[in-house]
N, C-alpha and C positions, 0 to 999 in steps of 0.2 A: 479634427474637434480640437478645441481646445476650453483649457477654465484658466480664468484670472481670479489670482490669490497674490493678496498682498505686492499689487503691482507687477507681479511674474507670472506671465505666462505657462500655463501644462501642459506640454502636449497628452492624450491621452495614453500614450506609449507610457509616460511620468509618470501620471496617475496609478493606472495598474501595476506599474514595476515592467512590465517590457524591457525583453531583449533579445539579441538574436536567437542565444539559446532557446530564449522562448519562443520563436514561429519554429526553432528547426524542432520542437521537443513537441508544439502541434501538430506542424505536419506529419511527424512520426507518427502522434493520435488517427489524425485522420487515416494516414497510411494501413496502421492498425486496426484501425475500421473496415477498411474496404479489403484487406485480405482475410479477416475474419467471414463479412462476408459475401466472397468467392468460394471462401473456402467453403461455408456451411450453406449453403445460397439456399440447400432445402428448407434450414426454419428459419430461412427470411423470407422465401415464400409461404409460410406455413403462417407469418406473424402476417402476409401485408393479405392474405385470405381469408383474415377475421373481417376485414374492414366490407362495410353493408353500407351501398351507395343510396339505400333507402333513409339511412339515418343522416342527418344535420352533423359536417364534416370536424364543427369544433367539442362533439358532444364522443364519437370518437377517435379525436388523435391523441396521443401520449401527453399533455402537459408535463403527467411529475416527473420522464424520463425526458422532456424535454428542459425542464429545469435542472436537472440531474446536472443532465451534460453541458450545458451551460454553468454553473456554476464549478465545475470539475474544470470546464476547459481556462476559464479564467485564472482557477487558482492553480492549474500546473505551468501557468505561463509566469505567474507572481512571478520575479526576480529568480529568475530559474538562475542556476549553477550548474551545468554539465557533468564540471570535478564533483560536487558533492550529491547531484541528484543521482548518477552511475550507480555508485552504491546501492542509494534506499531501493530505486529500479530492480538492482538484481538480488535484495532481500526479500522485497513486497514476492515479486515471481517466484521465487523459491517457497515464500513462506507461506503464499497464499495454497500453489500445489498440493503442500504438506497440508492446509489445515482443511482444505476441499475432500483430499485424499483422508482425512483421520473422520470428517463429517459425513459422505455419503459410505464409508465403507465398516461404519458403524452402523446405520438409519441414523443418526441423528437427525436427516437433512438427506430429500433425494431431489433431483431436476426432474423436466418432466417430461425430457431423451430419456433418462433410466442410465444414464451415463456412469459412471463412478472415477473418480471425479470428469467431467466436461471437460474437457483441451480450451473451450472456444470461451471459457469463464474467467482463466487463470490470465491471463493477458488484465483484466479489471483490478488486480491487484494491487502492481506495480503502479497502476494509475491515479489509485487512489488512495496509496498511501504519499505519490507528491503533492496527492492536494490536502492530507492530512497533516503533510510539514510543514505545509504553510498554515494550516488553520495555528499552528502552536506557535508559530513563530506569533502571525497576530494577536493570539491570546498572551504569547511571552509579554511581548509590550507591553498591551490593556496589562497585563496585571503585577505592571511592576512597585505597582504604590502594595497591595497587599500583601504584609508580615506572613515571614516564615511560618511563625508556627502556624497557622491558620493553615496553610500550605501541608506541614506537619501532622496534625492532626486529620484535619480532610482525607488525607492520604489512605492513612490504618483504617479511621471506618469506610471505607470506600470500597480500600482496595479486599478487607477484611469480608465486607459485605461481600461483595462481587468472588469472595470467592464460595462462598459459604451456600450463595445460588446456585454455584456454576456448579458445587457436588449436588445440590440438589436437581439440577434441569437432567443432568448427564447418568444420575443414577442406573438408569436400567440399562446403560451399557459398562456399568464399571467392571462388568467382567471380560475388557477387551481391553487389552495391551497398548493400543494407541491412546488408550483410556487413561489411561493412568499415567500412561507419559505423559500424558496435557497436562494432567492436577500435577505432576511432579514438577514440566516445566515452567506452572503461573506459580506453584509454589514457592521457588524458587524465587523468582524474577521478585516479587509482590515480600519475599522478607530479606530478602535482600538489594535493598534499594542506593543507586551511588546518584541519585538526584530526584530528590522524591518532587518537587515543582517539576520539574518536564518531567517526569510519567506521570508523574497527575495531571498533567494539561494535554501532555498527548494522548492520553486516555478519555478526555473533555471532548477531548476531539474527533478521533478515531469514534466517541460513540456520539456524535451530534451529523458526524456523516454519514455512521453508520445505520442510524433507526432510516435518513429519506433509500437509503438503499436498500434494505431490506424490506423494507414499504414497496417500493416498487414488485423486486423480486418475488415477496408472498402474495400482495393484491394479486400477481397477474400472473401466480401459480407459474413463477417460472421455478420456482424451487421452491419446495412446502416441505415445514417442521414434523418433527411426529408427535408436535401439542394439536400441529395445526392451525396455532396462534396465528396472527396475522398485521406486525409481527412479534413472538416472542418476546420478550424482554434481552431475555441472556443472551439473545441472537444479536440485539440494539449493544450490551456492554464487551459483547466477547470481540465485535470490532476495534474496544476499543482497548480490552486486553493484546490484541492479535497488534498493534499499534506500537505496544509498550513491549513487547519482545522482539519484534522492527528497530525501532529505536534501539534497543540495548543493543544485538545484536552492529549494528551500526556506530554505534560508538564503538566498539572494539575493532572496529576494524579502520575509523580513523587512530585509532590509538597505536596501530601496529603497521598501517601502510607507513610511512619514517622508515620505520624496521626493515619492514620486508623490501621498501624501494633503493635497501644502501645496502641488502642481503644482495637485490635481482645486477645493480650494476657491478657488486665487486663479483658474482658468479662468472657475468659479464665479461669484463673484463681480465678476469682468473683465464676463461673461454680465446679472448679474444688472442692474448701473453701465448698461451699453447699453440694456437694454431700458428703465432708467429713463427713459436720457435719450431714448430714441427717443419713448417713454409721452409726455414731456415739450414737445417738440417739437412733437409733434400735436395738443396741448390745445392750445397759441402758437399754430399751424394755424386753428385750429377756431376760437379767442376773437378772430386776426384778421380 
């Protein structure tokens, strides 16, 4: 399939920015879904059992889930770069586990399986992190002409508003140490912006994707918040804040990566020289 633009023909891969890494990521995504389905098959069976053959298929089919899957798949594959994506995947995995532990341990939300947290939901975080990264790249290009002053003002208005609303939402769990840590971390991230433009666009991208994820999860009763809203506005914005936190960690990784690589190479070289020296001494000893 191709498209003609200004006398040139673009393939589907070029239009969507697919490359070899894109197919590797998509294959890994499909394999991950298969493993989750296999390991937690009883949950899949329970979901399938909700189908009623007496009702039309198109009414019962989860079109929202299909739409989310297709959009995230396209975003996942767009301009994939394994070197840049691996840190995002790792941070998303660890960060997702931390956030899910905080929310379920403090009863801000709970899953229908009552696991605290359920391990089958954790892989969704790195997938969402990659999707948000692609959305950020798109927003970054599209907003290139917007003056930096607009971003500076918007940054403080939006993030201050988010923090005030966060205080209100988590107030019932203020006696929990995990909530105190979450509030401290968010305050630190907000008050120490390294790039207001990038942080704001990441927040918008995370909140945008987060709305549809939360809409699906709360209306299907996969997870429920203590307010029983479907979804609560805070949960939507919290996806944006989580995306900003993950982005900051990835930036730190990219700053220290060259130094870490040099240190690692130095350690390996030293270790190699030590082995050579030990082997030489052993040979001399045997020869003597």
